[in-house]
N, C-alpha and C positions, 0 to 999 in steps of 0.2 A: 102229921102236917107240921110244917116249919112254922114257928111263931114270928109274926110281923115285928120288926123293929118298932121302938117307941115312936110316937108322932113327931116329937122334937128332933130325933135323929134323922127322920125322913125329910123334914123341912130343911135341916142344914145340909143334907146331901143334895137336895134339889136345888138350893141357892148356889152351892158350890159348882153343880153342873152348868147351871144358867150363866154363871160369871165367867165361864170359859170364853176365848175369843170367838169361836165359831158361832156362839149364840148372841154375841155383842151387836148391838145396832150400829150401822155405818155412822161415821162421824159427819158433822155438818160440812167440814171441809171436804170430805170425799164426795158428799152429795153436790156440793158446788162446782167441784171440778168435773164431776160427770155432767152436770147441767150445762156448764161452759162448753165442753167438748160436744155435746148434742147440739148446742145452739150453733157452734161452728160448722158441724155437719150439715144442719139444716140450711145454713147461709150458703155454704159451698153448693149444696144441692140446687138451691134457687139460682145461684150465679150460673151454675152449669147450664141450667134450663134457659135463662135469659140469654146466654152466649149462643145457644143453638138457635134461639128464635131471632137474635139480632147480630149475625156474625160480623157484618161491616162495622157496626157502631161498637161492638166488643173489640175489634181490632184497634180502633182509634183510641178507646179507653186504655187499653193494654200498653200501647206506645206512649200515651201521655203519662201513664203511671211509671213506666220505665224511665222516661226522661226525667220526671221528678225525683225518682230514686237515685239516678246517676248524679243529679245536681246536688242532692243532699249529701251524698258520699263524697263528692268533690269538695263541697264546703267544709265538711268535717275534716277531710285531709289537709285542706288549707289551714284551718285553725290549728291542727296538731303540729304542722310543720312551718308555721309562720316565722319561727325564729331562725330557721335555716334556709328557707327559700330566698333567693336573691330579690324577689319582688314582694317579700312578706310585709305586712302592715307594721309589725314590731320593728323589722329593720329599717323601714321608712321612717318611722318614728324617731328612732335613734339616731338616723341621719339628719333629721331636722333639728335635734338638740343633742349634740355629741357630748358625751362625758357629763351630762347633767347628774348631779348627785345630790339633790335636795333631800332625798330620803335619809341622808346623814343626820338632818335636823329633827328626825323622828316626829314628824308633824307639827313642830312647834312654829314653823313659818313656811311659805311657799317658795321662797327664793333668799338669796344671800342678803340683799339690801333690806328686805323685810325683817330678816333675822337679826341684822345689826341694829335696826331700830328697836326691835324687841329687847335686845341685849342693853341699849342705852336706857330703856324704859326701866328694866330690872335694876340697873345700875342706880338710877335716880330713886328708886324705891329702897335702896339699901341692900337689895338682894345680890350681893357681889357674887356669891357662888353660882348662881344661875347665869348672871351675865357673862362670867368667865366660861362657863361650859358652852354657852351659845357661840361666843366668839371663837373658842377653840374648834368647834365643829365647823364653823364658817371657813376658817383657815384650812382645815383639813379637806374641806370639799373643793375649795379653789385649787389647792395643790393637787387634788386628785384629777381635776379637770385638765390640768397642765401636763399631767403625767409625772409629776415630780414624785408623787407617792402613789400607792394603790390602797385605797381604804379597804379594811376588813374588820369585822366585829371582833375577831380574836386577837387582833394585833395590839401592842401596848405602845405607849408613846415613844419608848426606846426604839421600837421597829421603825416607826415613822421618821424619827430623826436620823436613823441610819440609812433610810431610803432616800431622803432629801439630800441632794448634793450640796456640799459645803460652799459651792461658788454660786448657788441659787440666791438671787437678790433678796428672797424673803426669809432666808435661813436664820438669820439672827432674830428676826421677829418671832419666827416659829419656835426657836428655841426659848426665847423669853417668855412666850405666852404659855409653852408647855410647862416650864418651871412654875409660873403663877397658877396654872390649872392643877398641877399635882399638889401644890400647897393648899389651894382653896377647895378644891373637889375632893381629892382623895385624903389628904391629911386634915381637912376641915380647920385650917389655920386662916386667920385673918390675913387680908392683903390690902395694900393701899388703893383706895378708889382711884387716886390720881394715876396710878401705874395702869390700871385697868381702862380708864378713860383714854389714856394715850395710846394703848394698843387698839382700842376700838377705832381711834381716828386714823391709825395706819391702816387697819383693815378696810375702812371706807375708801382710803386712797387706792388700795390694791383693786377694790371693786371697779372703781372709776377707771383705773389704768387698763383693766382686763375686759371692760365693758360688760361686766356681770349684769344679768337681767335685773331690772328695777321691779 
């Protein structure tokens, strides 16, 4: 008669067998999925029974659901293609405010005149660097609206100066403000407050001449 293995070996072998996948209990997620599918099946069965009992009302409900689905799909299509459709809401918004580039101000102000007022306030506080930064952005935005330049985050001041035509009436002011900007903002060199104040005054004149929004 063959001798039985030691009890400890029997227990280890039993645990190893029970640990196999075929003996493992189904996961909670598996159970939830089965319950969900079962619930859907029961709902469909009840819907089928109700449809057979009320065919006319079921037809009305089906048509209403189909119309709602088509409306939702049409709205999603409109939202996705609003930029290219001739009647898109974004295109209409851009037609109401052509060339508005207040995003250049990076949230510091809502329009050019407000930005210039902020620049004057920073200048009065002695924050010349910030005042010049705002003034430079205002001029870039105004030139962009005119089509004299095309603002882009990757461009340097040299790009903008090259884009702006030499016969443009603001070209000299643009060059002067750019030089002041590069000294105060990039090189962190001091600048004369009087020069900055004079440039701000010119920008205010530009805003009035172009009818920039207040």
